[in-house]
C-alpha atoms as an extended CHARMM CRD file, in Angstrom:
* protein
*
       301  EXT
         1         1  MET       CA            112.0920000000       89.6600000000      100.5590000000  PROA      1               0.0000000000
         2         2  LYS       CA            110.5290000000       93.1570000000       99.9440000000  PROA      2               0.0000000000
         3         3  HSD       CA            107.3280000000       92.8490000000       97.9420000000  PROA      3               0.0000000000
         4         4  PRO       CA            107.5580000000       95.1700000000       95.0770000000  PROA      4               0.0000000000
         5         5  PHE       CA            103.7540000000       95.7750000000       94.7340000000  PROA      5               0.0000000000
         6         6  ALA       CA            103.0780000000       96.4300000000       98.4760000000  PROA      6               0.0000000000
         7         7  ALA       CA            102.8060000000      100.2410000000       98.2330000000  PROA      7               0.0000000000
         8         8  ILE       CA            100.9210000000      100.2390000000       94.9380000000  PROA      8               0.0000000000
         9         9  LEU       CA             98.3550000000       97.8320000000       96.3580000000  PROA      9               0.0000000000
        10        10  ALA       CA             97.8400000000       99.8330000000       99.7960000000  PROA      10              0.0000000000
        11        11  ALA       CA             97.3080000000      102.9110000000       97.6280000000  PROA      11              0.0000000000
        12        12  ARG       CA             95.1030000000      101.7070000000       94.9190000000  PROA      12              0.0000000000
        13        13  GLY       CA             94.3160000000       97.7780000000       95.2640000000  PROA      13              0.0000000000
        14        14  VAL       CA             95.4060000000       97.1000000000       91.5940000000  PROA      14              0.0000000000
        15        15  VAL       CA             98.9950000000       97.1360000000       89.6940000000  PROA      15              0.0000000000
        16        16  LEU       CA             99.0060000000       98.3470000000       86.1930000000  PROA      16              0.0000000000
        17        17  PHE       CA            101.6520000000       97.2420000000       84.0690000000  PROA      17              0.0000000000
        18        18  ASP       CA            102.5360000000       98.7270000000       80.5720000000  PROA      18              0.0000000000
        19        19  GLY       CA            101.2730000000       97.8250000000       77.1180000000  PROA      19              0.0000000000
        20        20  ALA       CA            103.2160000000       96.5270000000       74.3280000000  PROA      20              0.0000000000
        21        21  LEU       CA            106.8000000000       97.5210000000       73.5430000000  PROA      21              0.0000000000
        22        22  ALA       CA            107.9570000000       95.7350000000       70.1830000000  PROA      22              0.0000000000
        23        23  THR       CA            104.6990000000       96.4180000000       68.2700000000  PROA      23              0.0000000000
        24        24  GLU       CA            104.5540000000      100.2270000000       69.5060000000  PROA      24              0.0000000000
        25        25  LEU       CA            108.1110000000      100.5400000000       68.2610000000  PROA      25              0.0000000000
        26        26  GLU       CA            106.8150000000       98.7490000000       65.0560000000  PROA      26              0.0000000000
        27        27  ARG       CA            104.1870000000      101.2360000000       64.8040000000  PROA      27              0.0000000000
        28        28  ARG       CA            106.4220000000      103.9820000000       65.1090000000  PROA      28              0.0000000000
        29        29  GLY       CA            108.6200000000      103.0020000000       62.2620000000  PROA      29              0.0000000000
        30        30  ALA       CA            111.1640000000      100.5170000000       63.7560000000  PROA      30              0.0000000000
        31        31  ASP       CA            112.4060000000       97.7700000000       61.7130000000  PROA      31              0.0000000000
        32        32  LEU       CA            111.5890000000       94.5310000000       63.5550000000  PROA      32              0.0000000000
        33        33  SER       CA            112.1710000000       91.9520000000       60.7780000000  PROA      33              0.0000000000
        34        34  SER       CA            115.0340000000       90.4070000000       62.6730000000  PROA      34              0.0000000000
        35        35  HSD       CA            114.1250000000       87.3200000000       64.6220000000  PROA      35              0.0000000000
        36        36  LEU       CA            115.3180000000       89.3270000000       67.6090000000  PROA      36              0.0000000000
        37        37  TRP       CA            112.3570000000       91.6670000000       67.3590000000  PROA      37              0.0000000000
        38        38  SER       CA            112.6130000000       94.7410000000       69.7740000000  PROA      38              0.0000000000
        39        39  ALA       CA            115.7120000000       93.1960000000       71.3100000000  PROA      39              0.0000000000
        40        40  ARG       CA            117.8250000000       94.4230000000       68.2810000000  PROA      40              0.0000000000
        41        41  LEU       CA            116.9440000000       97.8860000000       69.1970000000  PROA      41              0.0000000000
        42        42  ILE       CA            118.8060000000       97.5470000000       72.6510000000  PROA      42              0.0000000000
        43        43  ALA       CA            122.1070000000       98.6910000000       70.7460000000  PROA      43              0.0000000000
        44        44  ASP       CA            120.6690000000      100.0870000000       67.4930000000  PROA      44              0.0000000000
        45        45  ASP       CA            118.1520000000      102.6450000000       68.9110000000  PROA      45              0.0000000000
        46        46  PRO       CA            118.0650000000      102.8160000000       72.7200000000  PROA      46              0.0000000000
        47        47  GLU       CA            116.3740000000      106.1440000000       72.6470000000  PROA      47              0.0000000000
        48        48  ALA       CA            113.3610000000      104.7650000000       70.7590000000  PROA      48              0.0000000000
        49        49  ILE       CA            113.0690000000      102.0290000000       73.5770000000  PROA      49              0.0000000000
        50        50  ILE       CA            113.1220000000      104.6960000000       76.2480000000  PROA      50              0.0000000000
        51        51  ALA       CA            110.6370000000      106.9600000000       74.4970000000  PROA      51              0.0000000000
        52        52  VAL       CA            107.9470000000      104.0610000000       74.5780000000  PROA      52              0.0000000000
        53        53  HSD       CA            108.7380000000      103.4130000000       78.0380000000  PROA      53              0.0000000000
        54        54  LEU       CA            108.2440000000      106.8940000000       79.0590000000  PROA      54              0.0000000000
        55        55  ASP       CA            104.8490000000      107.1900000000       76.9720000000  PROA      55              0.0000000000
        56        56  HSD       CA            103.7460000000      104.0740000000       79.1130000000  PROA      56              0.0000000000
        57        57  LEU       CA            104.7710000000      105.9430000000       82.3120000000  PROA      57              0.0000000000
        58        58  ARG       CA            103.0690000000      109.0410000000       81.4020000000  PROA      58              0.0000000000
        59        59  ALA       CA             99.8520000000      106.8310000000       80.6210000000  PROA      59              0.0000000000
        60        60  GLY       CA             99.8660000000      105.8260000000       84.3280000000  PROA      60              0.0000000000
        61        61  ALA       CA            101.6480000000      102.4040000000       84.2100000000  PROA      61              0.0000000000
        62        62  ASP       CA            103.2430000000      101.4240000000       87.6360000000  PROA      62              0.0000000000
        63        63  VAL       CA            105.5620000000       98.9830000000       86.2940000000  PROA      63              0.0000000000
        64        64  ILE       CA            107.1840000000       98.8830000000       82.8030000000  PROA      64              0.0000000000
        65        65  SER       CA            108.8010000000       95.7390000000       81.3500000000  PROA      65              0.0000000000
        66        66  SER       CA            112.3770000000       95.9400000000       79.6930000000  PROA      66              0.0000000000
        67        67  ALA       CA            113.0140000000       95.3310000000       75.9280000000  PROA      67              0.0000000000
        68        68  SER       CA            114.7100000000       91.8420000000       76.7660000000  PROA      68              0.0000000000
        69        69  TYR       CA            111.7530000000       89.4060000000       75.7340000000  PROA      69              0.0000000000
        70        70  GLN       CA            113.6780000000       87.9850000000       73.0210000000  PROA      70              0.0000000000
        71        71  ALA       CA            117.2940000000       88.6150000000       74.3580000000  PROA      71              0.0000000000
        72        72  SER       CA            119.1690000000       85.6600000000       74.9830000000  PROA      72              0.0000000000
        73        73  ARG       CA            122.7180000000       84.1210000000       74.4910000000  PROA      73              0.0000000000
        74        74  LEU       CA            121.1760000000       81.8670000000       71.7930000000  PROA      74              0.0000000000
        75        75  GLY       CA            119.5370000000       84.4230000000       69.8490000000  PROA      75              0.0000000000
        76        76  PHE       CA            122.5740000000       87.0040000000       69.8680000000  PROA      76              0.0000000000
        77        77  VAL       CA            124.9870000000       84.7120000000       69.3260000000  PROA      77              0.0000000000
        78        78  LYS       CA            123.1790000000       83.6330000000       65.8430000000  PROA      78              0.0000000000
        79        79  LEU       CA            124.1480000000       87.3030000000       65.0170000000  PROA      79              0.0000000000
        80        80  GLY       CA            127.6880000000       86.9750000000       65.7960000000  PROA      80              0.0000000000
        81        81  LEU       CA            128.0010000000       88.0930000000       69.1930000000  PROA      81              0.0000000000
        82        82  SER       CA            129.8710000000       86.5790000000       72.0910000000  PROA      82              0.0000000000
        83        83  GLU       CA            128.1620000000       84.9010000000       74.9870000000  PROA      83              0.0000000000
        84        84  SER       CA            129.3200000000       87.9260000000       77.3510000000  PROA      84              0.0000000000
        85        85  GLU       CA            128.1350000000       90.7150000000       74.4750000000  PROA      85              0.0000000000
        86        86  ALA       CA            124.8940000000       88.8700000000       74.5660000000  PROA      86              0.0000000000
        87        87  ASP       CA            124.7020000000       89.0770000000       78.3710000000  PROA      87              0.0000000000
        88        88  ALA       CA            125.8040000000       92.7770000000       78.3240000000  PROA      88              0.0000000000
        89        89  LEU       CA            122.9420000000       93.4700000000       76.0840000000  PROA      89              0.0000000000
        90        90  LEU       CA            120.4200000000       91.9040000000       78.1710000000  PROA      90              0.0000000000
        91        91  THR       CA            121.5540000000       93.9940000000       81.1910000000  PROA      91              0.0000000000
        92        92  ARG       CA            121.4120000000       97.0560000000       79.0830000000  PROA      92              0.0000000000
        93        93  ALA       CA            117.7370000000       96.5610000000       78.2670000000  PROA      93              0.0000000000
        94        94  VAL       CA            116.8460000000       96.6350000000       81.7320000000  PROA      94              0.0000000000
        95        95  GLU       CA            119.1330000000       99.6710000000       82.2490000000  PROA      95              0.0000000000
        96        96  LEU       CA            116.9870000000      101.5560000000       79.6340000000  PROA      96              0.0000000000
        97        97  ALA       CA            113.9430000000      100.8510000000       81.7330000000  PROA      97              0.0000000000
        98        98  ASN       CA            115.4050000000      102.1000000000       84.7000000000  PROA      98              0.0000000000
        99        99  GLU       CA            116.6990000000      105.2750000000       82.6650000000  PROA      99              0.0000000000
       100       100  ALA       CA            113.0700000000      105.8390000000       81.5720000000  PROA      100             0.0000000000
       101       101  VAL       CA            111.8620000000      105.8150000000       85.2080000000  PROA      101             0.0000000000
       102       102  ARG       CA            114.6460000000      108.1190000000       86.3170000000  PROA      102             0.0000000000
       103       103  ARG       CA            113.7450000000      110.4750000000       83.5060000000  PROA      103             0.0000000000
       104       104  HSD       CA            110.1390000000      110.2900000000       84.3710000000  PROA      104             0.0000000000
       105       105  GLY       CA            111.0940000000      111.3870000000       87.7500000000  PROA      105             0.0000000000
       106       106  ASP       CA            108.7170000000      109.1960000000       89.8740000000  PROA      106             0.0000000000
       107       107  ALA       CA            110.7760000000      106.7880000000       92.0300000000  PROA      107             0.0000000000
       108       108  SER       CA            107.5760000000      104.7770000000       92.9750000000  PROA      108             0.0000000000
       109       109  ARG       CA            107.5710000000      103.5100000000       89.1710000000  PROA      109             0.0000000000
       110       110  LEU       CA            109.0590000000      100.0390000000       88.8710000000  PROA      110             0.0000000000
       111       111  VAL       CA            110.9680000000       98.1420000000       86.4310000000  PROA      111             0.0000000000
       112       112  ALA       CA            110.2460000000       94.2560000000       85.4840000000  PROA      112             0.0000000000
       113       113  ALA       CA            112.9450000000       92.6560000000       83.6520000000  PROA      113             0.0000000000
       114       114  SER       CA            111.1670000000       90.5040000000       80.6660000000  PROA      114             0.0000000000
       115       115  LEU       CA            112.3280000000       87.3170000000       79.8580000000  PROA      115             0.0000000000
       116       116  GLY       CA            110.0580000000       85.2740000000       77.3440000000  PROA      116             0.0000000000
       117       117  PRO       CA            110.0290000000       81.4820000000       76.9420000000  PROA      117             0.0000000000
       118       118  TYR       CA            112.3700000000       79.6740000000       75.0520000000  PROA      118             0.0000000000
       119       119  GLY       CA            110.1250000000       79.7130000000       72.0880000000  PROA      119             0.0000000000
       120       120  ALA       CA            110.3320000000       83.2900000000       71.6800000000  PROA      120             0.0000000000
       121       121  VAL       CA            113.9990000000       83.1490000000       70.5750000000  PROA      121             0.0000000000
       122       122  LEU       CA            113.0960000000       80.7750000000       68.0650000000  PROA      122             0.0000000000
       123       123  ALA       CA            110.8590000000       83.2060000000       66.4620000000  PROA      123             0.0000000000
       124       124  ASP       CA            108.3740000000       80.5950000000       64.9460000000  PROA      124             0.0000000000
       125       125  GLY       CA            105.4840000000       80.9750000000       67.2110000000  PROA      125             0.0000000000
       126       126  SER       CA            106.3520000000       78.1710000000       69.3210000000  PROA      126             0.0000000000
       127       127  GLU       CA            105.6850000000       80.3330000000       72.4220000000  PROA      127             0.0000000000
       128       128  PHE       CA            102.0450000000       79.7200000000       71.5610000000  PROA      128             0.0000000000
       129       129  THR       CA            102.3490000000       75.8860000000       71.3390000000  PROA      129             0.0000000000
       130       130  GLY       CA            105.2570000000       74.7620000000       73.7790000000  PROA      130             0.0000000000
       131       131  ASP       CA            106.2220000000       72.3220000000       71.0590000000  PROA      131             0.0000000000
       132       132  TYR       CA            109.9010000000       72.3590000000       71.7420000000  PROA      132             0.0000000000
       133       133  ALA       CA            111.7510000000       69.1900000000       72.6500000000  PROA      133             0.0000000000
       134       134  LEU       CA            113.9610000000       70.2940000000       75.5080000000  PROA      134             0.0000000000
       135       135  SER       CA            113.8710000000       68.7290000000       78.7090000000  PROA      135             0.0000000000
       136       136  VAL       CA            113.1250000000       70.9710000000       82.1920000000  PROA      136             0.0000000000
       137       137  ALA       CA            117.0280000000       70.8760000000       82.6930000000  PROA      137             0.0000000000
       138       138  GLN       CA            117.7660000000       72.2760000000       79.6060000000  PROA      138             0.0000000000
       139       139  LEU       CA            115.1400000000       74.9400000000       79.7990000000  PROA      139             0.0000000000
       140       140  VAL       CA            116.6710000000       76.0100000000       83.3820000000  PROA      140             0.0000000000
       141       141  GLU       CA            120.0740000000       75.9500000000       81.7250000000  PROA      141             0.0000000000
       142       142  PHE       CA            118.5620000000       78.4010000000       78.9910000000  PROA      142             0.0000000000
       143       143  HSD       CA            116.9330000000       80.7490000000       81.5940000000  PROA      143             0.0000000000
       144       144  LEU       CA            119.7700000000       80.9860000000       84.1480000000  PROA      144             0.0000000000
       145       145  PRO       CA            122.3450000000       83.2730000000       82.4420000000  PROA      145             0.0000000000
       146       146  ARG       CA            119.4340000000       85.3980000000       81.1940000000  PROA      146             0.0000000000
       147       147  VAL       CA            118.2910000000       85.8660000000       84.8200000000  PROA      147             0.0000000000
       148       148  GLU       CA            122.0570000000       86.5090000000       85.8510000000  PROA      148             0.0000000000
       149       149  ALA       CA            122.2460000000       89.2870000000       83.1600000000  PROA      149             0.0000000000
       150       150  ALA       CA            119.0880000000       90.8880000000       84.0230000000  PROA      150             0.0000000000
       151       151  LEU       CA            119.7070000000       90.9310000000       87.7060000000  PROA      151             0.0000000000
       152       152  ARG       CA            123.0730000000       93.0070000000       87.1680000000  PROA      152             0.0000000000
       153       153  ALA       CA            121.0290000000       96.0240000000       86.4430000000  PROA      153             0.0000000000
       154       154  SER       CA            119.0210000000       95.6350000000       89.4640000000  PROA      154             0.0000000000
       155       155  PRO       CA            115.2290000000       95.3960000000       88.3070000000  PROA      155             0.0000000000
       156       156  ASP       CA            112.4890000000       95.2200000000       90.7570000000  PROA      156             0.0000000000
       157       157  LEU       CA            111.2280000000       91.9090000000       89.4950000000  PROA      157             0.0000000000
       158       158  LEU       CA            111.7290000000       89.1940000000       87.1950000000  PROA      158             0.0000000000
       159       159  LEU       CA            108.9130000000       88.6770000000       84.6190000000  PROA      159             0.0000000000
       160       160  PHE       CA            108.8220000000       85.4690000000       82.6290000000  PROA      160             0.0000000000
       161       161  GLU       CA            106.2380000000       86.1910000000       80.0450000000  PROA      161             0.0000000000
       162       162  THR       CA            104.2270000000       83.9770000000       77.5350000000  PROA      162             0.0000000000
       163       163  LEU       CA            105.1880000000       80.6580000000       79.0510000000  PROA      163             0.0000000000
       164       164  PRO       CA            103.3570000000       78.1110000000       77.0720000000  PROA      164             0.0000000000
       165       165  SER       CA            103.7430000000       74.7760000000       79.0170000000  PROA      165             0.0000000000
       166       166  MET       CA            103.9610000000       73.1200000000       82.4490000000  PROA      166             0.0000000000
       167       167  ALA       CA            107.3670000000       71.9520000000       81.4930000000  PROA      167             0.0000000000
       168       168  GLU       CA            108.6660000000       75.7420000000       81.2110000000  PROA      168             0.0000000000
       169       169  CYS       CA            106.6700000000       76.3380000000       84.2320000000  PROA      169             0.0000000000
       170       170  GLU       CA            108.6550000000       73.8650000000       86.2060000000  PROA      170             0.0000000000
       171       171  ALA       CA            111.6570000000       75.3160000000       84.5800000000  PROA      171             0.0000000000
       172       172  VAL       CA            110.7760000000       78.8240000000       85.7430000000  PROA      172             0.0000000000
       173       173  ALA       CA            109.9140000000       77.4340000000       89.4160000000  PROA      173             0.0000000000
       174       174  ARG       CA            113.2900000000       75.9200000000       89.6530000000  PROA      174             0.0000000000
       175       175  VAL       CA            115.2570000000       79.0230000000       88.6180000000  PROA      175             0.0000000000
       176       176  ALA       CA            113.0700000000       81.1900000000       90.6750000000  PROA      176             0.0000000000
       177       177  ALA       CA            113.8990000000       78.9040000000       93.7660000000  PROA      177             0.0000000000
       178       178  ARG       CA            117.5360000000       79.8230000000       93.1100000000  PROA      178             0.0000000000
       179       179  PHE       CA            117.1270000000       83.3740000000       93.7910000000  PROA      179             0.0000000000
       180       180  PRO       CA            114.8310000000       83.4320000000       96.8750000000  PROA      180             0.0000000000
       181       181  GLU       CA            115.1790000000       87.4120000000       97.4940000000  PROA      181             0.0000000000
       182       182  VAL       CA            114.2740000000       88.2080000000       93.9820000000  PROA      182             0.0000000000
       183       183  PRO       CA            110.6260000000       88.7140000000       93.2800000000  PROA      183             0.0000000000
       184       184  VAL       CA            109.4810000000       86.7280000000       90.2720000000  PROA      184             0.0000000000
       185       185  MET       CA            106.3240000000       86.9400000000       88.0970000000  PROA      185             0.0000000000
       186       186  ALA       CA            105.2080000000       84.3720000000       85.7260000000  PROA      186             0.0000000000
       187       187  SER       CA            102.7270000000       84.9190000000       82.9020000000  PROA      187             0.0000000000
       188       188  PHE       CA            101.2820000000       82.1810000000       80.4060000000  PROA      188             0.0000000000
       189       189  SER       CA             99.9960000000       82.3380000000       76.9500000000  PROA      189             0.0000000000
       190       190  ALA       CA             96.6880000000       80.6820000000       76.6880000000  PROA      190             0.0000000000
       191       191  LYS       CA             93.7380000000       79.4210000000       74.4850000000  PROA      191             0.0000000000
       192       192  ALA       CA             90.2840000000       78.8360000000       75.4730000000  PROA      192             0.0000000000
       193       193  GLY       CA             90.2610000000       76.7470000000       78.6620000000  PROA      193             0.0000000000
       194       194  ALA       CA             94.0760000000       76.0600000000       79.2700000000  PROA      194             0.0000000000
       195       195  ILE       CA             97.5710000000       77.3150000000       78.6630000000  PROA      195             0.0000000000
       196       196  SER       CA             98.8310000000       76.9670000000       75.2430000000  PROA      196             0.0000000000
       197       197  HSD       CA            100.3680000000       73.6570000000       75.5200000000  PROA      197             0.0000000000
       198       198  GLY       CA             97.0880000000       72.1780000000       76.9020000000  PROA      198             0.0000000000
       199       199  GLU       CA             97.7260000000       72.0590000000       80.6700000000  PROA      199             0.0000000000
       200       200  SER       CA             95.3270000000       73.9130000000       83.2530000000  PROA      200             0.0000000000
       201       201  PHE       CA             95.9160000000       77.2980000000       84.2540000000  PROA      201             0.0000000000
       202       202  ALA       CA             94.9350000000       76.2460000000       87.9560000000  PROA      202             0.0000000000
       203       203  ALA       CA             97.9760000000       73.4670000000       87.6730000000  PROA      203             0.0000000000
       204       204  VAL       CA            100.8040000000       76.1960000000       86.7960000000  PROA      204             0.0000000000
       205       205  VAL       CA             99.2290000000       78.5590000000       89.6230000000  PROA      205             0.0000000000
       206       206  ALA       CA             99.4790000000       75.8550000000       92.0460000000  PROA      206             0.0000000000
       207       207  ARG       CA            102.8330000000       74.7090000000       91.1450000000  PROA      207             0.0000000000
       208       208  LEU       CA            104.3170000000       78.3230000000       91.2190000000  PROA      208             0.0000000000
       209       209  ASP       CA            102.5250000000       79.0310000000       94.3340000000  PROA      209             0.0000000000
       210       210  GLU       CA            104.8020000000       76.6910000000       96.0410000000  PROA      210             0.0000000000
       211       211  VAL       CA            107.8550000000       79.0680000000       95.4220000000  PROA      211             0.0000000000
       212       212  PRO       CA            107.9010000000       81.7580000000       98.0280000000  PROA      212             0.0000000000
       213       213  ASN       CA            109.4290000000       84.3700000000       95.8450000000  PROA      213             0.0000000000
       214       214  VAL       CA            106.7110000000       83.9730000000       92.8540000000  PROA      214             0.0000000000
       215       215  ILE       CA            104.5490000000       87.0670000000       93.7650000000  PROA      215             0.0000000000
       216       216  ALA       CA            102.0800000000       86.7430000000       90.8590000000  PROA      216             0.0000000000
       217       217  VAL       CA            101.0790000000       84.1940000000       88.0780000000  PROA      217             0.0000000000
       218       218  GLY       CA             99.0430000000       85.3750000000       85.0700000000  PROA      218             0.0000000000
       219       219  ILE       CA             97.9610000000       85.2180000000       81.5230000000  PROA      219             0.0000000000
       220       220  ASN       CA             99.5050000000       87.5600000000       78.5730000000  PROA      220             0.0000000000
       221       221  CYS       CA             99.7190000000       87.5900000000       74.8460000000  PROA      221             0.0000000000
       222       222  SER       CA             96.4010000000       85.9430000000       74.3960000000  PROA      222             0.0000000000
       223       223  ALA       CA             92.9470000000       86.7930000000       73.1810000000  PROA      223             0.0000000000
       224       224  PRO       CA             91.0150000000       89.1330000000       75.3360000000  PROA      224             0.0000000000
       225       225  ASP       CA             88.1460000000       86.8260000000       75.6690000000  PROA      225             0.0000000000
       226       226  VAL       CA             90.0300000000       83.6270000000       76.9920000000  PROA      226             0.0000000000
       227       227  ILE       CA             91.4590000000       85.2590000000       80.1040000000  PROA      227             0.0000000000
       228       228  ALA       CA             88.5940000000       85.8080000000       82.6230000000  PROA      228             0.0000000000
       229       229  PRO       CA             87.4500000000       82.2090000000       82.8400000000  PROA      229             0.0000000000
       230       230  LEU       CA             90.9880000000       81.0830000000       83.1750000000  PROA      230             0.0000000000
       231       231  LEU       CA             91.4720000000       83.6260000000       86.0750000000  PROA      231             0.0000000000
       232       232  ARG       CA             88.2370000000       82.0990000000       87.7900000000  PROA      232             0.0000000000
       233       233  SER       CA             89.5940000000       78.5210000000       87.3970000000  PROA      233             0.0000000000
       234       234  ALA       CA             92.6400000000       79.2860000000       89.6710000000  PROA      234             0.0000000000
       235       235  ALA       CA             91.7880000000       78.6840000000       93.4640000000  PROA      235             0.0000000000
       236       236  PRO       CA             92.5230000000       81.2440000000       95.8950000000  PROA      236             0.0000000000
       237       237  THR       CA             96.1800000000       81.4090000000       96.6030000000  PROA      237             0.0000000000
       238       238  ARG       CA             98.9630000000       83.6190000000       98.0600000000  PROA      238             0.0000000000
       239       239  VAL       CA            100.1870000000       84.5890000000       94.8400000000  PROA      239             0.0000000000
       240       240  LEU       CA             98.3950000000       87.4380000000       92.8320000000  PROA      240             0.0000000000
       241       241  LEU       CA             96.6010000000       86.8520000000       89.5350000000  PROA      241             0.0000000000
       242       242  ALA       CA             97.5640000000       88.9430000000       86.5510000000  PROA      242             0.0000000000
       243       243  ALA       CA             96.0680000000       89.6610000000       83.1630000000  PROA      243             0.0000000000
       244       244  SER       CA             97.7860000000       91.4080000000       80.0630000000  PROA      244             0.0000000000
       245       245  PRO       CA             95.7230000000       90.6170000000       76.8150000000  PROA      245             0.0000000000
       246       246  ASN       CA             96.7080000000       91.1640000000       73.2720000000  PROA      246             0.0000000000
       247       247  ALA       CA             94.5000000000       93.9790000000       71.6280000000  PROA      247             0.0000000000
       248       248  GLY       CA             92.1380000000       91.6830000000       70.1170000000  PROA      248             0.0000000000
       249       249  GLU       CA             94.0060000000       90.6000000000       67.1170000000  PROA      249             0.0000000000
       250       250  THR       CA             95.9010000000       87.3610000000       66.3790000000  PROA      250             0.0000000000
       251       251  TRP       CA             99.4350000000       86.7980000000       65.0410000000  PROA      251             0.0000000000
       252       252  ASP       CA             99.9340000000       84.6930000000       62.2960000000  PROA      252             0.0000000000
       253       253  ALA       CA            103.5910000000       83.1960000000       62.6160000000  PROA      253             0.0000000000
       254       254  THR       CA            103.4790000000       81.9770000000       59.0760000000  PROA      254             0.0000000000
       255       255  SER       CA            102.5730000000       85.1570000000       57.1690000000  PROA      255             0.0000000000
       256       256  ARG       CA            104.2030000000       87.2290000000       60.1650000000  PROA      256             0.0000000000
       257       257  GLN       CA            101.1950000000       89.6810000000       60.3580000000  PROA      257             0.0000000000
       258       258  TRP       CA             98.1830000000       90.1030000000       62.7300000000  PROA      258             0.0000000000
       259       259  THR       CA             94.6980000000       89.7750000000       61.9110000000  PROA      259             0.0000000000
       260       260  GLY       CA             91.4010000000       90.7740000000       63.5270000000  PROA      260             0.0000000000
       261       261  THR       CA             89.9360000000       93.9780000000       65.0250000000  PROA      261             0.0000000000
       262       262  PRO       CA             91.7610000000       95.5610000000       68.1710000000  PROA      262             0.0000000000
       263       263  SER       CA             90.0790000000       96.7460000000       71.4240000000  PROA      263             0.0000000000
       264       264  ARG       CA             90.9320000000      100.4900000000       72.1420000000  PROA      264             0.0000000000
       265       265  GLY       CA             90.4620000000      103.1530000000       74.6190000000  PROA      265             0.0000000000
       266       266  GLU       CA             87.1760000000      102.5120000000       76.6660000000  PROA      266             0.0000000000
       267       267  HSD       CA             86.6430000000       99.2550000000       75.5010000000  PROA      267             0.0000000000
       268       268  PHE       CA             90.2610000000       98.2690000000       76.6960000000  PROA      268             0.0000000000
       269       269  GLY       CA             89.4090000000       99.8350000000       79.9430000000  PROA      269             0.0000000000
       270       270  ALA       CA             86.4110000000       97.6190000000       80.4530000000  PROA      270             0.0000000000
       271       271  LEU       CA             88.2900000000       94.8450000000       79.7330000000  PROA      271             0.0000000000
       272       272  ALA       CA             90.7240000000       95.5710000000       82.5860000000  PROA      272             0.0000000000
       273       273  ARG       CA             87.7210000000       95.9820000000       84.8650000000  PROA      273             0.0000000000
       274       274  SER       CA             86.3520000000       92.6610000000       83.7250000000  PROA      274             0.0000000000
       275       275  TYR       CA             89.7750000000       90.7200000000       84.7810000000  PROA      275             0.0000000000
       276       276  ILE       CA             89.6180000000       92.5950000000       88.1640000000  PROA      276             0.0000000000
       277       277  GLU       CA             86.3260000000       91.1690000000       88.6040000000  PROA      277             0.0000000000
       278       278  ALA       CA             87.5510000000       87.8800000000       87.8020000000  PROA      278             0.0000000000
       279       279  GLY       CA             90.1890000000       87.8590000000       90.4820000000  PROA      279             0.0000000000
       280       280  ALA       CA             93.0890000000       89.7030000000       88.9490000000  PROA      280             0.0000000000
       281       281  ARG       CA             94.9580000000       92.1620000000       90.9910000000  PROA      281             0.0000000000
       282       282  ILE       CA             97.4630000000       93.0740000000       88.0960000000  PROA      282             0.0000000000
       283       283  VAL       CA             96.5440000000       94.3660000000       84.4940000000  PROA      283             0.0000000000
       284       284  GLY       CA             98.1800000000       95.5190000000       81.6750000000  PROA      284             0.0000000000
       285       285  GLY       CA             98.4530000000       94.8840000000       77.9360000000  PROA      285             0.0000000000
       286       286  CYS       CA            100.5940000000       92.7370000000       75.4090000000  PROA      286             0.0000000000
       287       287  CYS       CA            100.8280000000       92.8750000000       71.5920000000  PROA      287             0.0000000000
       288       288  ARG       CA             99.4550000000       95.6380000000       69.7380000000  PROA      288             0.0000000000
       289       289  THR       CA             98.0630000000       97.6500000000       72.8670000000  PROA      289             0.0000000000
       290       290  ARG       CA             99.2500000000      101.1890000000       73.1160000000  PROA      290             0.0000000000
       291       291  PRO       CA            100.1540000000      103.6940000000       75.8390000000  PROA      291             0.0000000000
       292       292  ALA       CA             96.4640000000      105.4200000000       75.0980000000  PROA      292             0.0000000000
       293       293  ASP       CA             94.9190000000      101.9190000000       75.9420000000  PROA      293             0.0000000000
       294       294  ILE       CA             96.9730000000      102.0060000000       79.3360000000  PROA      294             0.0000000000
       295       295  ALA       CA             95.7020000000      105.4270000000       79.7560000000  PROA      295             0.0000000000
       296       296  ALA       CA             92.2270000000      104.1980000000       79.4480000000  PROA      296             0.0000000000
       297       297  ALA       CA             92.8610000000      101.3640000000       81.7850000000  PROA      297             0.0000000000
       298       298  ARG       CA             94.2970000000      103.7140000000       84.5230000000  PROA      298             0.0000000000
       299       299  LEU       CA             91.0490000000      105.5430000000       84.1400000000  PROA      299             0.0000000000
       300       300  ALA       CA             88.5430000000      102.6070000000       84.2050000000  PROA      300             0.0000000000
       301       301  LEU       CA             90.3580000000      101.4280000000       87.4590000000  PROA      301             0.0000000000
């Protein structure tokens, strides 16, 4: 398996991911009231998705993530689509990211096929708790067709994001093992001292380190100040550590709004540096971060 980050790490030592997609689309006027969030725009407004991808590439991101975080058969079938139509839309999301890289004109930039946890499809905030009563086998069954659909568009890697629990970590480990030639990255939502469901970050890093094609494990969609201590808690491993914080605000799933004060510009760049100092080799941004924040991180790094 070719390591997708090898050339970037050799040149710069750090891999920079993009920032938020869905909240940036919303800021630009997209209606994301559907429980599918940005995934709805894969068919309805693909150019809007490409425009955000391009802005992150221009900001200096080495890797952009497809608009497929909430895309799944379960979610799309609820909207009246067939399973094959649902799979085609997920494939299309990765194709849109590939198209953005093509338009940008720099073939060294990479595309990660974004795959959220089971809880993201429920749209009830459970990706931040992991409180859904599914077995590991059922979680594997949920993720497998999404992986197969994403791979039809030939992304550079698979990115499982905002995983909340050891159970879903185990499911991702089993799914990744079925595709040994595909680079996989896994990132977890977290709170102070633990991933969202309460297990230790060190434990999920250790489990995924056992899977040869898992290349990185990190924290995303979490408060900026909880991340560095978790990075330091993980023992040195083969896998790279990653950090993509929210902008500093908190999502209230009940009222469906963000609260708090965001980190912007130079402050976000300083956060990126702090994660590198804590052991990360990959940084980026999650909800409410903007292309300008990624540009600040690029400058700071």
